[in-house]
Every structure is written in structure tokens, then in C-alpha cells.
C-alpha positions in Angstrom: 123.9 103.6 154.5 123.0 106.6 156.6 121.2 105.6 159.8 119.1 107.8 162.0 118.2 107.8 165.7 115.6 110.6 166.4 113.9 110.9 169.7 114.2 107.8 171.9 116.3 104.8 170.8 117.3 102.0 173.1 121.0 101.2 172.9 122.0 99.6 169.6 118.7 100.5 167.9 118.9 102.2 164.5 116.2 103.9 162.6 116.4 103.9 158.8 114.6 106.8 157.2 111.6 105.9 155.1 112.1 105.5 151.4 108.8 107.3 150.8 106.9 109.9 152.8 103.2 110.7 152.3 100.3 112.3 154.0 96.5 112.7 153.8 94.4 115.9 153.6 90.8 115.3 154.7 87.8 117.1 153.3 86.5 118.3 156.6 89.8 120.0 157.4 90.9 120.9 154.0 91.8 124.6 154.5 94.2 123.9 157.3 95.6 120.8 155.5 96.3 122.9 152.4 98.0 125.6 154.6 100.4 123.0 156.1 101.0 121.5 152.6 101.8 125.0 151.3 104.5 125.4 154.0 105.8 121.8 153.9 104.9 120.3 150.5 108.5 119.6 149.6 108.7 117.0 152.4 106.2 114.6 150.7 106.6 112.3 147.8 102.8 112.1 147.5 99.7 113.5 149.2 96.3 111.9 149.1 93.0 113.8 149.4 90.6 111.9 151.6 87.8 112.8 149.3 86.0 110.1 147.3 83.0 108.3 148.8 79.9 106.4 147.6 76.2 107.0 147.1 73.4 104.5 147.7 73.9 103.1 144.2 77.6 102.7 144.6 78.6 105.6 142.4 81.8 107.5 143.1 81.0 110.9 144.5 83.0 113.9 145.7 83.0 114.4 149.5 81.9 117.9 150.7 84.2 120.8 150.0 86.4 118.8 147.5 85.7 121.4 144.8 87.4 124.1 147.1 90.4 121.9 147.9 91.3 120.5 144.5 92.6 123.8 142.8 95.1 124.7 145.4 96.0 121.1 145.9 96.9 120.5 142.2 98.7 123.9 142.1 100.9 122.9 145.1 101.6 119.6 143.5 103.0 121.4 140.5 105.0 123.8 142.7 106.5 121.4 145.1 106.6 118.1 143.2 104.5 115.7 145.2 102.3 113.3 143.4 98.6 114.1 143.8 96.5 111.1 144.8 93.0 110.6 146.1 91.5 108.2 148.7 88.3 106.3 148.1 86.6 105.3 151.3 83.4 103.3 151.7 81.5 106.1 153.4 78.0 106.0 152.0 76.4 109.4 151.8 72.7 110.0 151.1 70.9 113.4 151.1 70.0 112.9 154.8 72.7 110.8 156.4 76.2 109.4 156.2 77.0 105.7 157.0 80.8 105.5 157.7 82.7 102.5 156.5 79.6 100.8 155.1 80.6 97.2 154.3 77.3 96.2 152.8 77.6 98.6 149.9 81.0 97.2 149.1 79.8 93.6 149.3 77.0 94.5 146.9 79.5 96.1 144.4 82.0 93.3 144.4 79.8 90.2 144.7 78.6 90.2 141.1 81.3 90.3 138.3 79.3 92.7 136.1 78.9 95.1 139.0 82.5 94.7 140.0 83.8 95.6 136.5 81.4 98.6 136.3 82.6 99.8 139.7 86.2 99.6 138.5 85.4 101.5 135.4 83.6 104.2 137.4 86.5 104.7 139.7 89.0 105.0 136.9 86.8 107.3 134.9 86.3 109.7 137.8 90.1 109.7 138.6 90.9 110.6 135.0 88.3 113.3 134.9 89.7 114.9 138.1 93.4 114.5 137.2 94.7 112.4 140.1 97.8 110.3 139.6 96.8 107.4 141.9 94.3 105.9 144.2 94.4 104.9 147.9 91.7 102.3 148.3 90.4 102.4 151.8 87.5 99.9 152.0 87.0 99.0 155.7 84.7 96.9 157.8 84.9 93.8 155.6 85.4 90.3 156.9 87.8 87.5 156.0 84.8 85.8 154.4 84.8 88.6 151.8 88.4 87.9 150.8 87.8 86.1 147.5 85.6 88.8 146.1 87.8 91.5 147.5 90.9 90.0 145.9 89.1 89.8 142.5 88.1 93.4 142.8 91.5 94.7 143.8 93.1 92.6 141.0 90.7 94.1 138.4 91.1 97.6 139.7 94.9 97.3 139.7 95.0 96.1 136.1 92.7 98.9 134.9 94.5 101.6 136.8 97.9 100.4 135.5 96.5 100.2 131.9 95.6 103.9 132.3 98.9 104.9 133.8 97.5 105.4 137.3 98.8 104.1 140.6 97.1 102.0 143.3 97.8 101.6 147.0 95.6 99.5 149.1 95.0 100.6 152.7 94.2 97.8 155.1 93.1 97.7 158.8 95.7 96.6 161.3 94.1 93.4 162.7 91.0 92.5 160.7 89.6 92.3 157.2 90.7 90.8 153.9 94.1 91.3 152.3 94.9 91.5 148.6 96.6 88.5 147.0 100.3 88.3 147.9 102.6 90.3 145.8 99.9 92.0 143.7 99.7 95.6 144.9 101.3 98.3 146.9 100.1 98.2 150.5 99.7 100.5 153.5 98.8 99.2 156.9 96.9 101.4 159.4 99.3 101.6 162.3 96.8 102.8 164.9 93.5 102.1 166.7 95.1 100.2 169.5 93.3 102.5 171.9 90.5 105.0 171.1 86.8 105.5 171.7 86.4 101.7 171.6 88.7 101.2 174.7 89.8 102.8 177.9 92.7 105.2 178.0 96.0 104.3 176.3 98.2 105.1 173.4 96.8 105.1 169.9 99.7 102.9 168.9 102.9 101.6 170.4 106.2 100.3 168.9 105.2 96.8 170.1 101.8 97.2 168.3 103.5 98.3 165.1 105.9 95.3 165.3 102.9 93.0 165.6 101.8 94.1 162.1 104.7 92.6 160.3 102.6 89.9 158.6 100.0 92.4 157.4 102.5 94.2 155.3 104.1 91.0 153.8 102.0 90.9 150.7 103.2 94.2 149.3 103.9 93.9 145.6 107.3 95.5 145.8 108.2 94.1 149.3 108.2 97.7 150.6 104.9 98.2 152.5 103.8 101.4 154.0 102.7 102.1 157.6 100.2 104.8 158.3 101.0 106.7 161.6 98.4 108.8 163.3 99.9 111.9 164.8 96.9 112.8 167.0 95.6 111.3 170.2 92.6 111.1 172.5 91.2 112.5 175.7 89.2 110.3 178.0 87.1 112.6 180.2 86.0 111.9 183.7 82.4 112.0 182.3 83.2 109.0 180.1 83.3 111.0 176.9 86.2 110.4 174.5 87.5 113.3 172.4 90.0 113.2 169.6 93.1 115.4 169.9 95.3 116.9 167.3 99.1 116.8 167.5 99.4 120.4 168.5 96.5 120.3 171.0 97.9 117.3 172.9 101.2 118.9 173.4 99.6 122.2 174.5 97.4 120.5 177.1 100.5 119.3 179.0 101.0 122.9 180.2 97.9 122.6 182.4 98.3 119.0 183.5 98.4 117.7 187.1 100.8 115.0 185.8 102.8 114.4 182.7 104.7 111.3 181.8 105.3 108.5 179.3 104.0 104.9 179.2 106.3 102.6 181.1 106.5 100.1 178.2 105.7 102.2 175.2 107.3 105.7 175.6 104.1 107.4 174.4 103.4 110.7 176.2 100.3 111.1 178.5 99.0 113.6 181.0 96.2 113.8 183.6 94.3 117.1 183.5 92.9 119.1 186.4 89.4 118.1 185.4 90.2 114.4 185.7 90.7 113.7 182.0 93.5 111.5 180.8 95.1 112.2 177.5 97.4 110.2 175.3 99.1 111.9 172.4 102.1 111.9 170.2 105.4 113.8 169.9 108.6 113.5 167.9 110.0 110.9 170.3 107.0 108.6 170.1 106.7 109.0 166.3 110.4 108.2 165.9 110.1 105.1 168.1 107.1 103.8 166.1 108.8 104.4 162.8 111.8 102.6 164.2 109.6 99.6 165.0 108.1 99.7 161.5 111.4 99.9 159.7 112.8 96.9 161.7 109.7 94.9 160.7 110.0 95.4 156.9 108.1 98.7 156.4 109.8 101.1 154.0 107.2 103.9 153.6 105.2 106.1 155.9 101.9 107.9 155.5 100.9 110.6 158.0 97.3 110.8 159.2 96.7 113.7 158.8 97.7 117.3 157.8 96.0 120.0 159.8 96.5 120.8 163.5 100.3 120.1 163.5 103.3 122.2 164.3 107.0 122.4 163.4 108.0 119.5 165.6 106.3 117.0 163.4 107.7 118.5 160.2 111.1 118.7 161.7 111.3 114.9 162.1 109.9 114.4 158.6 112.5 116.8 157.3 115.3 114.9 159.0 114.1 111.6 157.5 114.0 113.1 154.0 117.4 114.8 154.3 119.1 111.6 155.5 117.7 109.4 152.8 119.0 111.6 150.0 
């Protein structure tokens, strides 16, 4: 077996390349995501449009700008060979507002068997109409108390998608929420949100944090769970405001920093800016270390959040992984 050590590896550590590489394109940054996909589409086994959401009645609707993204997305799928998927997230959009990760609408849809079955049919029908090959289900904000209804829903959805020749991958939060029944579906665990707007400064994820998610991935149907790695970071301003950073932006800001360094225990890059802001971001070393932790803890697939705002350093490490697994 070919083994890989990219970026930082402690002595004796070996990083096996992922068996599967995927990425998301989001509707609010679709143009740049498509541009990066056009240049690097051959690196990915599948790409998922973050583009399905719900209305107040629980109907599946297109997120804004999806109509502009889909034609070039499907064309690139044909040209470069990645499988075209779509993500359904429980963002509830009304004419006047958007409620992100609305758990109440999900509970309403899955509590009653009749509504549950209709919801499943609506999802599959929309996917068939649009031509996607599979679904990433990203229903967040639920509690463990929702687990029985959630599992019934995922089981019904999996069966209906499989009957129609479509794939299913369930995206779950790292430390909360229900899980599908063991060995029933393909699974991706969100490998981030250790630090962010809800905390003080720190890395979005660390190798130790990734290692702690071993049990979350254990119920994958094929015993080959995926880990989602965020390639951006955050800036904590001296005014208390927290701002999200893209991969490229975080690395650029180091040029103007008062101090640059890496976490003592986590090897994630950080810098302190002249205006007092503290930023934590990602580079090829930190991503390589996190994938190493994931692979040692049973993860075999990686999904990148997200395309748009990256540079050649990210795609170089993904290219190395893909080359070495072949």
C-alpha cells in the first residue's frame, strides 16, 4: 500500500490517501465555486451543490441562484467525470426571511408517517426532475430525542432513493444530534466547529478533535465514513466581532501580521494582526494533519467545505492524495 506524509507528521505517523474526495459548491458563492471546479474538477469523485432548502410547508425548493449554477455544473460533470450530487439543508425560506437550520420544520415533517412518506417522495421527485445522482442530507439542530423519527425518515429515504437508482449520504454534526441506525447509510461527519463565532479564538478543528469523532462515523453502512474538513478559518476582532475567512484570505493576512505561529498542541496556523485581531486559518500542513487523524480513526473519505476562495496549495494536496491512491 502506498502511504503518504504531507505537511507535518510526527515520527512514525503515516497518512493514507482518502478513497474518495468530494467537495461542496454553495449557492451564495456559485460563480467562484464553478470556476475552481472548472480548473480542478478532475480531482473530485463527486461534488455536491449546497442548493436545496425548505419552504414553510416543508416543500423542497431551489436556493437562490441555483438556476444559474446547474447548467455549468452538469456540463463540468460530463467533462471531468465527477458525480453530480445535491445537498438538502433544513434552511426555511419565506418571502421575507430565512431561518437557518430550522429544526421545527423537520420535526413536523418526520413526526407523522404520512407526512414523512410524502416528504420522501417530494425529495426524490425533485432530484429526478433536476438530474442529480445523489443526495447529501444535512438536517441539523435536532436532538437525540428526535432519533426514532429521524431514523425512520432516513431509512425510508434511503430505500426510495435506492429504488430509483440514486445515492444517499447523511451529514451529521460532530457532537450533537441523532444518528442513522447503524450500518444503514453512507455517512459524513462534520469535522469542524470546535471554535467559531460561538467561542473565543482558536482553530476551527484540530487533529485531536477529529480523533474524538471516531464513534460518530462508526455507523456508516460500508464502514468507510467520510469526514468533512473546512478549509477556511475565522478572525476575532478587538471589537468583539467574529468574521469568517476563506483559505486564501487567511494565508494572505499573515503578510501583515504582528505575529505568526502555530498552535502548540494542534499545529494549526494563527496570526495576530496590527489592529489587534487574532486569526486562525488552514494550510496544507494543518489539513494534512487533520486528514491523518481522520484516517487513523477509521475515516476513508473526505469532503471539502467549500469551493471558492481557495488557491493552488489546497488543490496540490488533494492532487497528491488522488495520485497516490491510484
